[in-house]
C-alpha positions in Angstrom: 0.0 0.0 0.0 3.0 2.2 -0.6 2.0 5.7 -1.7 -1.6 5.3 -0.6 -3.1 7.3 2.3 -4.1 4.6 4.8 -7.3 5.2 6.9 -6.9 4.4 10.6 -9.4 1.7 11.3 -9.7 0.6 15.0 -13.2 -1.1 14.9 -15.0 -2.9 12.1 -18.7 -3.7 12.2 -19.4 -7.1 10.6 -22.9 -8.0 9.3 -23.5 -11.7 8.6 -26.0 -14.5 8.8 -27.5 -16.0 11.9 -27.3 -19.2 9.9 -24.2 -21.0 8.7 -25.4 -21.4 5.1 -25.0 -24.4 2.8 -21.3 -24.0 2.0 -18.7 -24.8 4.8 -16.6 -22.1 3.2 -18.8 -19.4 4.7 -18.0 -20.7 8.3 -14.3 -20.9 7.5 -14.4 -17.4 6.1 -16.1 -16.0 9.2 -13.4 -17.6 11.5 -10.6 -16.4 9.2 -12.0 -12.8 9.1 -11.9 -12.8 12.9 -8.3 -13.9 12.9 -7.4 -11.2 10.3 -9.0 -8.5 12.4 -7.0 -9.6 15.4 -3.8 -9.7 13.3 -4.5 -6.1 12.2 -5.3 -5.1 15.8 -8.9 -4.3 14.9 -11.8 -4.7 17.3 -15.2 -6.1 16.4 -18.6 -4.6 16.5 -21.5 -6.9 15.6 -25.1 -7.8 16.2 -24.6 -9.8 19.3 -25.3 -13.4 20.3 -23.5 -16.5 19.2 -25.6 -17.9 16.3 -23.7 -19.5 13.4 -21.7 -17.0 11.3 -22.1 -14.3 13.9 -20.8 -16.6 16.5 -17.9 -17.7 14.3 -16.5 -14.3 13.7 -17.1 -13.1 17.3 -15.6 -16.2 18.8 -12.5 -15.9 16.6 -11.9 -12.3 17.7 -12.5 -13.0 21.4 -10.2 -16.0 21.4 -7.4 -13.8 20.1 -8.0 -11.3 22.8 -9.3 -8.4 20.8 -12.4 -6.5 22.0 -15.8 -7.6 20.9 -19.0 -5.4 21.2 -22.4 -6.9 20.5 -25.2 -4.5 19.9 -28.5 -6.4 20.3 -32.2 -5.5 20.5 -33.6 -6.5 23.9 -36.3 -8.6 22.2 -33.6 -11.0 21.0 -32.3 -11.6 24.5 -35.5 -13.1 25.8 -35.2 -16.8 26.5 -31.6 -16.7 25.3 -32.9 -16.7 21.7 -29.5 -15.9 20.1 -27.1 -17.2 22.6 -24.5 -15.4 24.8 -22.6 -12.5 23.3 -18.8 -12.8 23.2 -17.5 -9.8 25.0 -19.4 -6.6 25.9 -23.1 -6.3 25.1 -25.2 -3.3 24.7 -29.0 -3.8 24.6 -31.1 -1.4 22.5 -34.9 -1.0 22.1 -35.2 -1.2 18.3 -33.5 -2.4 15.1 -33.1 1.2 14.0 -31.3 2.2 17.2 -29.0 -0.8 16.7 -28.0 0.3 13.3 -27.4 3.9 14.4 -25.2 2.7 17.2 -23.3 0.4 14.9 -22.6 3.3 12.6 -21.4 5.6 15.3 -19.1 3.1 17.0 -17.5 1.6 14.0 -14.8 2.9 11.5 -15.8 0.5 8.7 -18.3 -2.2 7.7 -17.9 -5.7 6.3 -20.8 -7.9 5.1 -20.3 -11.7 5.1 -22.9 -14.0 3.5 -26.3 -13.6 5.1 -30.0 -13.1 4.5 -32.5 -10.2 4.5 -31.2 -8.8 7.8 -27.6 -8.7 6.5 -28.7 -7.1 3.2 -30.8 -4.5 5.1 -27.8 -3.6 7.3 -25.5 -3.4 4.3 -27.7 -1.2 2.1 -28.7 1.0 5.0 -25.0 1.9 5.6 -24.6 2.4 1.8 -27.5 4.7 1.6 -26.4 6.7 4.6 -23.0 7.1 3.1 -24.6 8.3 -0.2 -26.4 10.9 1.9 -23.2 11.9 3.6 -24.5 10.9 7.0 -21.2 9.1 7.4 -18.1 8.7 5.2 -16.9 5.2 6.4 -15.9 2.4 4.0 -18.2 -0.5 3.3 -17.3 -3.9 1.8 -18.6 -7.3 1.1 -16.5 -10.5 1.4 -17.5 -12.4 -1.7 -16.9 -16.0 -0.6 -17.4 -18.5 -3.5 -19.3 -15.9 -5.5 -22.0 -15.5 -2.9 -22.5 -11.8 -3.7 -22.0 -12.1 -7.5 -25.7 -11.8 -8.3 -26.1 -8.8 -5.9 -23.1 -7.0 -7.4 -24.4 -7.7 -10.9 -27.7 -6.1 -9.9 -26.0 -3.0 -8.5 -24.0 -2.6 -11.7 -27.2 -3.1 -13.7 -28.8 -0.3 -11.7 -25.8 1.9 -12.6 -26.3 1.2 -16.3 -30.0 2.1 -15.9 -29.0 5.3 -14.2 -30.6 4.7 -10.8 -27.2 4.5 -9.1 -24.5 7.0 -10.0 -21.0 5.8 -10.8 -19.9 8.0 -7.8 -22.3 6.2 -5.5 -21.2 2.8 -6.9 -17.7 3.3 -5.6 -19.1 3.2 -2.0 -19.5 -0.6 -2.2 -16.2 -2.5 -2.1 -15.9 -6.2 -2.9 -13.1 -8.7 -2.6 -12.7 -12.4 -2.2 -10.2 -12.4 0.7 -10.3 -10.8 4.1 -6.8 -9.3 4.0 -7.5 -7.7 0.6 -10.8 -6.3 1.8 -9.2 -4.7 4.9 -6.5 -3.2 2.7 -9.2 -1.7 0.5 -11.2 -0.4 3.4 -8.1 1.3 4.7 -7.3 2.8 1.3 -10.9 4.0 0.7 -11.4 7.7 -0.2 -14.9 9.0 0.2 -16.2 11.0 -2.7 -19.3 12.9 -1.5 -22.1 13.9 -3.9 -21.8 17.7 -4.2 -25.6 18.1 -3.8 -26.2 15.5 -1.1 -23.2 16.6 1.0 -25.0 20.0 1.5 -27.8 18.3 3.5 -27.8 19.3 7.2 -28.5 16.4 9.6 -29.8 17.9 12.8 -28.5 16.6 16.2 -30.9 14.5 18.3 -32.6 16.4 21.0 -32.1 13.5 23.4 -28.4 13.0 23.0 -25.8 15.6 22.3 -24.1 15.3 18.9 -26.0 12.2 17.9 -27.5 12.2 14.4 -31.3 12.1 14.0 -31.7 9.3 11.5 -35.5 9.0 11.8 -35.8 9.8 8.1 -37.2 6.7 6.2 -34.8 6.2 3.3 
């Protein structure tokens, strides 16, 4: 990465499935990502609990003595629905509050294979970046082509002029964890000149917190 301005990343938020998926490569990739974060001295923020891929990445980070923070809606903690969180746990009231806290406490975001919840979290962060609510890098770890269809659709939306080429650059994709972290560190945010002028008002309940009640 010689000659490239390296972004300082101390905490990465990982979005991933509460299932392990059909391919054992997904489980292996989750464990390996956790090890890569530890090797890079990067702490983990995630959705809490210990289910499947979420448990794999959080366990790998915790075993290598990096900090783990799980942000989890209180509803998920009833009857131990998602298992015990590795590391520190913060309970929140709503899914939206969870996403806002993830955004505020993380320096970058990685999506592993997952379902609707993972995709919601991924695209919420992308849309907030497009609106200049944050300027943090976002990437997908494309294990065995899992995200190929999604990336093709995004490129199709660019061709159909629903997504601008500038906005397309927000989403990074690689097939290995090390390369993805490298690209996140090298990411340079290019704000949309019009959208960057939007003024996001501070929340009245918490100083300097963004009011993200806008339905995107």
